[in-house]
C-alpha positions as CSV (number, residue, x, y, z in Angstrom):
1,M,-20.0,-12.1,23.2
2,A,-19.7,-12.3,19.3
3,F,-17.7,-9.1,19.3
4,A,-15.3,-10.4,22.1
5,W,-14.7,-13.5,19.7
6,T,-14.0,-11.1,16.8
7,I,-11.2,-9.3,19.0
8,V,-9.8,-12.8,19.9
9,V,-9.5,-14.0,16.3
10,M,-8.0,-10.7,15.2
11,V,-5.4,-10.9,17.9
12,V,-4.5,-14.6,16.9
13,V,-4.4,-14.0,13.1
14,L,-2.4,-10.7,13.5
15,G,0.1,-12.5,15.7
16,L,0.6,-15.1,13.1
17,C,0.8,-12.3,10.5
18,W,3.4,-10.5,12.6
19,R,5.6,-13.6,12.8
20,Y,5.2,-15.5,9.5
21,L,4.2,-12.7,7.1
22,G,6.9,-10.7,8.7
23,S,9.5,-13.1,8.2
24,Y,8.4,-13.8,4.5
25,M,8.6,-10.1,3.7
26,V,12.1,-10.0,5.3
27,A,13.2,-12.8,3.0
28,V,11.6,-11.0,-0.1
29,Y,13.2,-7.6,0.5
30,E,16.5,-9.2,1.3
31,G,16.2,-11.3,-2.0
32,R,16.2,-14.5,-0.4
33,S,12.7,-15.5,-1.6
34,R,12.9,-15.8,-5.4
35,W,10.0,-18.2,-6.3
36,L,8.6,-15.6,-8.7
37,K,11.9,-15.0,-10.4
38,W,10.6,-16.0,-13.8
39,L,8.3,-13.0,-13.6
40,E,10.5,-10.6,-11.7
41,R,13.5,-10.9,-14.4
42,P,11.4,-9.7,-17.5
43,I,10.0,-6.8,-15.5
44,Y,13.5,-5.6,-14.7
45,R,14.5,-5.9,-18.5
46,A,11.2,-3.9,-19.4
47,L,12.2,-1.3,-17.0
48,K,15.9,-1.4,-18.2
49,V,16.9,-1.7,-14.5
50,E,19.9,-3.5,-13.2
51,P,18.7,-5.3,-10.1
52,E,22.3,-5.6,-8.5
53,S,22.9,-1.9,-8.6
54,E,22.0,0.3,-5.7
55,Q,21.0,3.9,-5.2
56,T,21.7,6.9,-3.1
57,W,18.7,8.5,-1.4
58,Q,18.6,11.1,-4.0
59,R,18.4,8.9,-6.8
60,Y,15.9,6.7,-4.7
61,A,13.7,9.7,-4.1
62,A,14.0,10.8,-7.9
63,S,12.8,7.2,-8.9
64,V,9.7,7.5,-6.6
65,I,8.8,10.8,-7.9
66,G,9.5,9.9,-11.6
67,F,7.4,6.7,-11.3
68,T,4.5,8.5,-9.5
69,A,4.5,11.3,-12.2
70,V,4.2,8.8,-15.1
71,A,1.5,6.7,-13.3
72,L,-0.3,10.1,-12.7
73,L,-0.3,11.0,-16.3
74,I,-1.3,7.6,-17.4
75,T,-4.3,7.5,-14.8
76,Y,-5.5,10.9,-15.7
77,G,-5.5,10.1,-19.5
78,I,-7.7,7.0,-18.9
79,F,-10.3,9.1,-17.0
80,R,-10.4,11.9,-19.6
81,L,-10.6,9.5,-22.6
82,Q,-12.9,6.8,-21.0
83,K,-15.8,7.7,-23.4
84,H,-13.7,6.4,-26.3
85,L,-12.1,3.4,-24.6
86,P,-13.5,-0.1,-24.2
87,F,-15.1,-1.8,-21.1
88,N,-17.5,1.0,-20.7
89,P,-21.0,-0.7,-21.1
90,Q,-22.7,2.2,-19.3
91,G,-21.4,4.7,-21.8
92,F,-19.8,7.0,-19.2
93,G,-18.5,10.2,-20.6
94,A,-15.2,11.7,-19.7
95,V,-14.5,12.6,-16.1
96,R,-14.6,16.2,-15.5
97,A,-11.0,17.8,-15.6
98,D,-10.8,18.9,-12.0
99,T,-12.4,15.6,-10.7
100,A,-10.1,13.5,-12.9
101,W,-7.0,15.3,-11.7
102,N,-8.0,15.2,-8.1
103,T,-8.8,11.6,-8.2
104,S,-5.6,10.7,-10.2
105,V,-3.4,12.3,-7.6
106,S,-5.5,10.7,-4.9
107,F,-4.9,7.2,-6.2
108,V,-1.2,7.5,-7.0
109,T,-0.7,8.8,-3.7
110,N,-2.3,5.8,-1.9
111,T,-5.1,8.1,-0.7
112,N,-8.3,7.0,-2.8
113,W,-10.3,10.0,-1.7
114,Q,-13.3,10.0,-3.9
115,S,-15.4,13.2,-4.4
116,Y,-17.6,11.3,-6.8
117,S,-20.0,8.3,-7.0
118,G,-18.0,5.5,-8.4
119,E,-20.8,3.4,-9.9
120,T,-22.1,6.5,-11.8
121,T,-18.8,8.0,-12.8
122,M,-16.1,5.4,-13.7
123,S,-16.0,2.9,-16.5
124,Y,-14.8,-0.7,-16.0
125,L,-11.6,0.2,-17.6
126,S,-11.1,3.2,-15.3
127,Q,-11.9,0.9,-12.4
128,M,-9.5,-1.9,-13.3
129,G,-7.0,-0.1,-15.4
130,S,-6.5,2.9,-13.2
131,L,-7.9,2.7,-9.8
132,A,-7.2,-0.9,-9.0
133,V,-3.8,-0.9,-10.7
134,Q,-2.7,2.0,-8.5
135,N,-4.1,0.3,-5.6
136,F,-1.1,-2.2,-5.9
137,L,1.5,0.2,-7.3
138,S,1.0,3.1,-4.8
139,A,1.0,0.6,-1.9
140,S,4.1,-1.0,-3.0
141,V,5.9,2.5,-3.2
142,G,5.1,3.1,0.5
143,M,6.5,-0.3,1.3
144,A,9.6,0.4,-0.6
145,V,10.3,3.8,1.2
146,A,9.8,2.0,4.7
147,V,12.3,-0.6,3.7
148,A,14.6,1.9,2.5
149,L,14.5,3.7,5.9
150,V,15.1,0.5,7.9
151,R,18.2,0.0,5.8
152,G,19.3,3.5,6.7
153,F,19.2,2.2,10.5
154,A,20.8,-1.1,9.7
155,R,23.6,-0.2,7.3
156,K,27.0,1.2,8.7
157,G,29.0,3.7,6.5
158,S,26.9,3.2,3.3
159,S,26.2,5.6,0.7
160,T,23.3,3.6,-0.7
161,I,19.8,2.6,0.6
162,G,18.9,0.1,-1.9
163,N,17.3,0.2,-5.3
164,F,13.7,1.5,-5.6
165,W,12.9,-0.5,-8.6
166,V,13.8,-3.8,-7.0
167,D,11.9,-2.9,-3.7
168,F,9.0,-1.7,-5.7
169,V,8.7,-5.0,-7.9
170,R,9.2,-7.3,-5.1
171,G,6.7,-5.6,-2.9
172,T,4.1,-5.9,-5.7
173,I,4.6,-9.4,-7.1
174,Y,5.7,-11.3,-4.0
175,V,3.5,-9.7,-1.2
176,L,0.5,-7.9,-2.6
177,L,-0.5,-10.1,-5.6
178,P,-0.5,-13.4,-4.1
179,I,-2.6,-12.3,-1.0
180,A,-5.0,-10.3,-2.9
181,F,-5.5,-13.2,-5.3
182,V,-6.3,-15.7,-2.7
183,A,-8.5,-13.0,-0.8
184,A,-10.4,-12.2,-3.9
185,I,-11.5,-15.8,-4.4
186,V,-12.8,-15.8,-0.7
187,F,-14.7,-12.5,-1.2
188,M,-16.3,-14.0,-4.3
189,G,-17.2,-17.1,-2.6
190,Q,-18.9,-15.0,0.0
191,G,-21.1,-13.1,-2.6
192,A,-19.0,-10.2,-3.8
193,V,-19.7,-9.3,-7.4
194,Q,-17.0,-9.9,-10.1
195,T,-18.4,-9.3,-13.5
196,L,-18.0,-7.4,-16.8
197,A,-21.7,-7.7,-17.7
198,G,-22.9,-4.1,-16.9
199,S,-25.5,-3.0,-14.7
200,A,-28.7,-5.1,-13.8
201,S,-32.3,-3.7,-14.1
202,I,-34.7,-5.2,-11.7
203,H,-38.4,-4.5,-12.4
204,D,-40.7,-4.5,-9.3
205,T,-44.1,-5.5,-10.6
206,L,-45.8,-4.9,-7.3
207,N,-44.9,-1.2,-7.4
208,G,-44.3,-0.8,-11.0
209,V,-40.9,0.6,-10.8
210,T,-37.5,-0.6,-12.2
211,Q,-34.3,-0.2,-10.2
212,V,-30.9,-0.3,-11.8
213,L,-28.3,-2.1,-9.8
214,G,-24.6,-1.3,-10.4
215,R,-22.3,-4.3,-11.1
216,G,-18.7,-4.7,-12.0
217,P,-15.3,-6.1,-11.2
218,M,-15.8,-5.4,-7.5
219,A,-14.1,-8.4,-5.5
220,S,-10.8,-7.8,-7.0
221,Q,-10.8,-4.2,-6.2
222,E,-12.3,-4.6,-2.7
223,V,-9.5,-7.1,-1.5
224,I,-6.5,-4.8,-2.7
225,K,-8.2,-1.6,-1.5
226,Q,-8.0,-3.1,2.0
227,L,-4.7,-5.0,1.8
228,G,-2.8,-1.9,0.3
229,T,-4.6,0.4,2.7
230,N,-6.0,2.3,-0.2
231,G,-9.7,2.5,0.8
232,G,-11.4,3.7,-2.6
233,G,-14.6,1.7,-3.2
234,F,-16.5,0.6,-6.3
235,F,-19.5,2.2,-4.8
236,N,-20.2,5.5,-3.1
237,A,-21.3,3.5,0.0
238,N,-18.0,1.6,0.1
239,G,-18.0,-1.3,2.4
240,A,-21.5,-0.8,3.6
241,N,-22.7,-2.0,0.1
242,P,-23.4,-5.7,0.3
243,L,-22.2,-6.2,-3.2
244,E,-18.7,-5.2,-2.0
245,N,-18.9,-6.2,1.6
246,P,-21.5,-9.1,1.5
247,T,-21.1,-10.9,5.0
248,G,-19.6,-10.7,8.6
249,L,-16.8,-12.9,7.4
250,T,-15.8,-10.3,4.6
251,N,-16.1,-7.5,7.1
252,L,-13.9,-9.2,9.5
253,M,-11.4,-10.2,6.8
254,S,-11.5,-6.5,5.6
255,V,-10.1,-5.4,9.0
256,L,-7.5,-8.1,9.0
257,L,-6.4,-7.4,5.5
258,I,-5.9,-3.7,6.4
259,L,-3.9,-4.6,9.5
260,C,-1.8,-7.5,8.5
261,I,1.0,-5.8,6.5
262,P,1.4,-2.6,8.8
263,V,1.7,-5.2,11.8
264,A,4.1,-7.5,10.0
265,F,6.3,-4.4,9.1
266,T,7.1,-4.2,12.8
267,Y,8.8,-7.6,12.5
268,V,10.5,-6.7,9.4
269,F,11.9,-3.7,11.1
270,G,13.1,-5.7,14.2
271,K,14.8,-8.4,12.0
272,M,16.4,-6.0,9.6
273,V,18.0,-4.0,12.6
274,F,19.0,-7.3,14.2
275,S,16.8,-6.8,17.4
276,T,13.4,-8.3,17.2
277,R,12.7,-6.4,20.5
278,Q,12.9,-3.1,18.7
279,G,10.2,-4.1,16.5
280,L,8.1,-5.4,19.5
281,A,8.6,-2.0,21.2
282,I,7.1,-0.1,18.0
283,L,4.4,-2.8,17.9
284,A,3.5,-2.1,21.5
285,V,3.2,1.5,20.8
286,M,0.9,1.1,17.8
287,T,-1.2,-1.6,19.9
288,V,-1.9,0.8,22.9
289,L,-2.9,3.7,20.6
290,F,-5.2,1.5,18.4
291,A,-6.9,-0.2,21.4
292,G,-7.4,3.3,23.0
293,W,-9.1,4.7,20.1
294,V,-11.3,1.5,19.4
295,T,-12.5,1.7,22.9
296,M,-13.2,5.5,22.6
297,A,-15.2,5.1,19.3
298,T,-17.0,2.1,20.6
299,V,-18.0,3.4,24.1
300,A,-19.1,6.8,22.4
301,E,-21.3,5.0,20.0
302,H,-23.0,2.8,22.6
303,Q,-24.2,6.0,24.4
304,G,-26.8,6.8,21.8
305,N,-27.3,9.7,19.4
306,P,-27.4,13.0,21.5
307,V,-29.7,14.6,18.9
308,M,-32.3,11.7,19.6
309,A,-31.9,12.4,23.3
310,S,-32.7,16.0,22.6
311,V,-36.1,15.2,21.3
312,S,-36.6,12.7,24.3
313,V,-36.1,9.6,22.5
314,D,-33.9,7.1,24.3
315,D,-31.7,4.9,22.0
316,S,-29.1,4.2,24.6
317,H,-30.3,0.5,24.6
318,T,-29.4,0.2,21.0
319,G,-26.6,2.6,20.6
320,N,-26.1,5.2,17.7
321,L,-27.4,3.1,15.0
322,E,-27.9,6.1,12.6
323,G,-25.7,5.5,9.5
324,K,-24.8,2.0,10.8
325,E,-25.1,-1.2,8.7
326,T,-27.5,-3.3,10.8
327,R,-25.7,-6.4,9.6
328,F,-22.7,-5.3,11.6
329,G,-24.1,-3.2,14.4
330,V,-22.2,-0.7,16.6
331,P,-19.1,-2.4,17.7
332,S,-18.0,-4.0,14.4
333,S,-18.9,-0.8,12.6
334,A,-16.7,1.3,15.1
335,L,-13.9,-1.3,14.9
336,Y,-13.9,-1.2,11.0
337,D,-13.9,2.6,10.8
338,V,-11.3,3.2,13.5
339,T,-9.2,0.5,11.7
340,S,-9.5,2.6,8.6
341,T,-8.7,5.7,10.1
342,Q,-5.6,4.5,12.1
343,T,-4.2,3.3,8.9
344,S,-4.2,5.2,5.7
345,T,-7.1,3.0,4.3
346,G,-10.1,5.2,4.3
347,S,-12.8,2.5,3.7
348,V,-15.9,2.6,5.8
349,D,-18.8,0.4,6.5
350,S,-20.7,3.1,8.2
351,A,-21.3,6.7,7.8
352,A,-18.8,8.8,9.7
353,D,-20.9,11.9,9.5
354,S,-23.7,10.2,11.5
355,Y,-21.3,9.4,14.4
356,T,-21.7,10.9,17.9
357,P,-19.4,14.0,18.3
358,I,-16.9,11.9,20.3
359,G,-17.1,9.0,17.8
360,G,-16.3,11.4,15.0
361,F,-13.5,12.9,17.2
362,A,-12.1,9.4,17.4
363,L,-12.1,8.9,13.8
364,M,-10.7,12.3,13.1
365,T,-7.9,12.2,15.6
366,G,-6.8,8.8,14.6
367,M,-5.7,10.5,11.4
368,M,-4.3,13.5,13.2
369,L,-1.8,11.6,15.2
370,G,0.0,10.7,11.8
371,E,-1.8,7.4,11.2
372,V,1.0,5.4,12.9
373,S,-1.3,3.0,14.9
374,P,-0.4,0.8,13.0
375,G,-0.5,3.1,9.9
376,G,-0.5,2.1,6.4
377,V,1.5,-0.4,4.4
378,G,5.0,1.2,4.9
379,T,3.6,4.5,5.7
380,G,2.8,3.7,9.4
381,L,6.3,2.3,9.9
382,Y,8.2,5.2,8.6
383,G,5.8,7.7,10.2
384,I,6.2,6.2,13.7
385,L,10.1,6.0,13.1
386,L,10.2,9.7,12.6
387,F,8.5,10.1,15.9
388,A,10.8,7.7,17.4
389,V,13.8,9.9,16.5
390,I,12.1,12.9,17.9
391,T,11.6,10.8,21.1
392,V,15.1,9.8,21.4
393,F,16.2,13.4,20.9
394,I,14.0,14.4,23.8
395,G,15.3,11.5,26.0
396,G,18.8,12.6,25.2
397,L,18.1,16.2,26.4
398,M,16.7,14.9,29.6
399,V,19.8,13.0,30.4
400,G,22.2,15.6,28.8
401,R,23.9,13.4,26.3
402,T,23.9,13.0,22.5
403,P,20.8,11.0,21.6
404,E,21.2,7.5,19.9
405,Y,18.8,5.2,18.1
406,L,19.9,1.8,17.1
407,G,23.4,2.7,17.6
408,K,23.1,5.7,15.4
409,K,23.8,9.3,16.9
410,I,20.9,11.5,16.3
411,Q,22.2,14.9,15.6
412,A,20.7,18.1,14.2
413,R,20.3,17.0,10.6
414,E,18.3,13.8,11.6
415,V,16.1,15.7,14.0
416,K,15.4,18.6,11.5
417,L,14.4,15.9,8.8
418,A,12.1,14.0,11.4
419,A,10.6,17.1,12.4
420,L,9.8,18.2,8.8
421,G,8.2,14.9,8.1
422,V,6.1,15.2,11.1
423,L,5.0,18.7,10.8
424,V,4.2,18.9,7.1
425,M,0.9,17.3,7.6
426,P,-0.5,19.4,10.4
427,I,0.5,22.6,8.7
428,T,-1.1,21.8,5.6
429,V,-4.3,20.6,7.2
430,L,-4.8,23.7,9.2
431,V,-3.9,26.2,6.4
432,L,-6.2,24.5,4.0
433,T,-9.0,24.4,6.4
434,A,-8.5,28.1,7.4
435,I,-8.8,29.0,3.8
436,A,-11.9,26.9,3.1
437,A,-13.6,28.3,6.2
438,A,-12.8,31.9,5.4
439,I,-13.9,32.1,1.7
440,S,-17.3,31.5,0.2
441,A,-16.3,28.7,-2.0
442,G,-15.2,26.7,0.9
443,R,-18.1,27.5,3.1
444,A,-20.5,26.2,0.3
445,G,-19.2,22.7,0.7
446,P,-20.6,21.7,4.1
447,L,-24.2,20.7,4.2
448,N,-24.3,21.4,7.9
449,S,-23.9,24.6,9.8
450,G,-22.0,25.3,12.9
451,P,-19.4,23.2,14.5
452,H,-20.5,20.1,12.5
453,G,-20.1,21.9,9.3
454,F,-16.5,23.0,10.6
455,S,-15.8,19.2,11.3
456,E,-16.8,18.3,7.8
457,I,-14.2,20.8,6.3
458,L,-11.6,19.8,8.9
459,Y,-12.0,16.0,8.3
460,A,-11.8,16.4,4.5
461,Y,-8.4,18.0,4.6
462,T,-7.1,15.9,7.3
463,S,-8.2,12.8,5.3
464,Q,-6.7,14.0,2.1
465,T,-3.4,15.3,3.6
466,N,-2.9,12.1,5.6
467,N,-3.5,10.0,2.4
468,N,-6.4,8.3,4.2
469,G,-9.3,9.0,1.8
470,S,-12.1,8.5,4.2
471,G,-15.1,11.0,4.0
472,F,-16.9,12.5,6.8
473,G,-19.8,13.0,4.5
474,G,-22.1,15.9,4.6
475,I,-19.8,17.9,2.3
476,S,-20.2,18.7,-1.4
477,A,-16.4,18.1,-2.2
478,N,-16.8,17.6,-6.0
479,T,-16.3,21.2,-6.9
480,P,-13.2,22.9,-8.5
481,F,-12.3,24.5,-5.2
482,Y,-12.2,21.3,-3.2
483,N,-10.7,19.3,-5.9
484,I,-7.9,21.6,-6.5
485,T,-7.0,22.6,-2.9
486,G,-7.6,18.8,-2.0
487,T,-4.8,17.9,-4.4
488,I,-2.3,20.2,-2.6
489,G,-2.9,18.2,0.5
490,L,-2.7,14.9,-1.2
491,L,0.8,15.8,-2.8
492,L,2.4,17.6,0.2
493,G,0.9,14.9,2.5
494,R,2.7,12.2,0.5
495,F,5.9,13.6,-0.8
496,G,6.4,16.3,1.9
497,M,6.9,13.1,4.1
498,I,8.5,10.6,1.8
499,I,11.4,13.1,0.8
500,P,12.5,13.7,4.5
501,V,12.2,10.0,5.2
502,L,14.5,9.0,2.2
503,A,16.9,12.0,3.2
504,L,17.0,10.6,6.7
505,A,17.6,7.1,5.5
506,G,20.6,8.3,3.5
507,A,21.9,10.3,6.4
508,L,21.6,7.2,8.9
509,A,23.0,4.6,6.3
510,A,26.2,6.9,6.1
511,K,26.8,6.9,10.0
512,K,29.0,4.4,11.7
513,P,27.4,2.8,14.8
514,V,28.7,3.8,18.3
515,A,28.8,1.4,21.1
516,S,26.2,1.6,23.8
517,G,27.0,2.4,27.3
518,L,25.7,2.8,30.8
519,G,24.0,6.1,29.9
520,T,22.4,4.9,26.6
521,F,18.7,5.3,26.5
522,R,17.3,1.7,25.8
523,T,14.7,2.0,23.0
524,D,13.4,-1.6,23.5
525,K,12.1,-1.0,27.0
526,P,8.7,0.0,28.4
527,M,10.1,3.5,29.4
528,F,10.8,4.1,25.6
529,V,7.3,2.8,24.7
530,G,5.6,5.2,27.2
531,L,7.6,8.0,26.1
532,L,7.1,7.6,22.5
533,I,3.4,7.3,23.1
534,A,3.5,10.6,25.1
535,V,5.3,12.4,22.3
536,I,2.8,11.3,19.7
537,L,0.0,12.2,22.0
538,I,1.5,15.7,22.9
539,L,2.4,16.6,19.4
540,G,-1.0,15.9,18.0
541,A,-2.7,17.7,20.7
542,L,-0.5,20.8,20.5
543,T,-1.1,21.0,16.6
544,F,-4.9,20.1,16.5
545,F,-6.4,20.8,19.8
546,P,-7.6,24.5,18.9
547,A,-9.1,23.3,15.6
548,L,-10.9,20.2,17.3
549,A,-12.2,22.7,20.1
550,L,-14.1,24.5,17.1
551,G,-15.4,21.2,15.7
552,P,-16.3,17.8,17.6
553,L,-15.6,19.2,21.0
554,V,-18.0,22.2,21.0
555,E,-20.5,20.2,19.3
556,Q,-20.4,17.7,22.2
557,V,-20.5,20.4,24.7
558,S,-23.6,21.9,22.9
559,H,-25.4,18.9,23.6
560,G,-24.8,19.0,27.4
561,L,-22.7,15.8,27.4
562,F,-19.6,17.2,29.1
């Protein structure tokens, strides 16, 4: 009953976010909401940016890459020099070079994959000045790219798609900062820690032992890691640690923070292309996929642990509690982790490695579908729009006419760009997984053998290339091999998609709209919703089913549960 009420609250709050947060974001990106112009203008002067000037897609993409490169170097420098920098009460030394590089790339690409334990590796300056800052900045970059693509659909015969620096600044100061500020206060009120006082030593006189408890500026980082669909935690245990996620309210708020902006972006899309029904169609696709995967994971985890059944222990009445936080139980844990993997967040409040084979399958395949249900902040929208372009192309082939989407003819160039953006992730994941499984340095990572060990490798590269950042666990990923190969996935997963998206935005913006006719495939109707869902599922199955058959599916069969 409590979980049912959780779902009701989620639906109501997200419905309000869709309408009102979405409307506010439209005003922000159209320049009609300027209540922080006193802060906005000095930033433009510091960046030497003329906010009224617009950019072609090439200049927009160059700005994205240039900004990310500078952020990457600064972040890497802080990690390597943290021994000599302030706000390091624990006296942590420099982060190892390959770990620092992987982590820097991870955070500037909005992935937040962590191959280390944060509480024993990163100083407070590294946590605040690098990780938390990049949580804001990398999220805002993804939002800016999504808005640029929406402008591509909305504009007519234009050579520009907006100004990256304006979109980036407005997304940061008008959307992310205000929400994160208020939510951080709530988290602190619930018991999340926010201090610079260093670790606390607790002496247990009864047992004669002393325990060191990590502390730090956690509440502020916890909120933006969820809101910006980042996911990197202050602690290795992430959202399962009560100092980060202290109560059931903060657990529910975490889910809502993860989903609110991706859901609101469908309203932004509909309003900016002058048809709210188009946004509702995209939201319907996201909702169906999300509900299906939450149901799959929840049902699987309620079946009990197949390993326990193999030794004649019946835990079906409690569900699979292995690796779960007893404060939250099976349903809320499954909801939290599916929410995280259906977006590009990657934060967890339970151990994915301890899920049942089908429960782990649900988490893994949520990422393999491209994280479009609803996806990350900005990334979910532009990801699903790539699938939408492919869908209308297929629909056009069915009826024998040139496909159109939102009044724009979808021709060879647009289809090729959409296909490139969609395929770069699965190709990268499968190639990196094959390399890791074939050489000794890769096989040394998994702590389990057989199909589960293969699942650990596959999940690691799926998470990094999808810019998700969640860890399946059970794999020693903090090695030069995994840090370097993982970086390849991080970069290709981010920019191998952003560049085609911006090129597509430029191509669409330059097109003149065409009038719809009797043969036009309506993209705001249930038929389009169903076809788009089918395209996403079929492309995911065609690319990943053979790999999944070697991992979670064969593991499920080996327990005799099929």
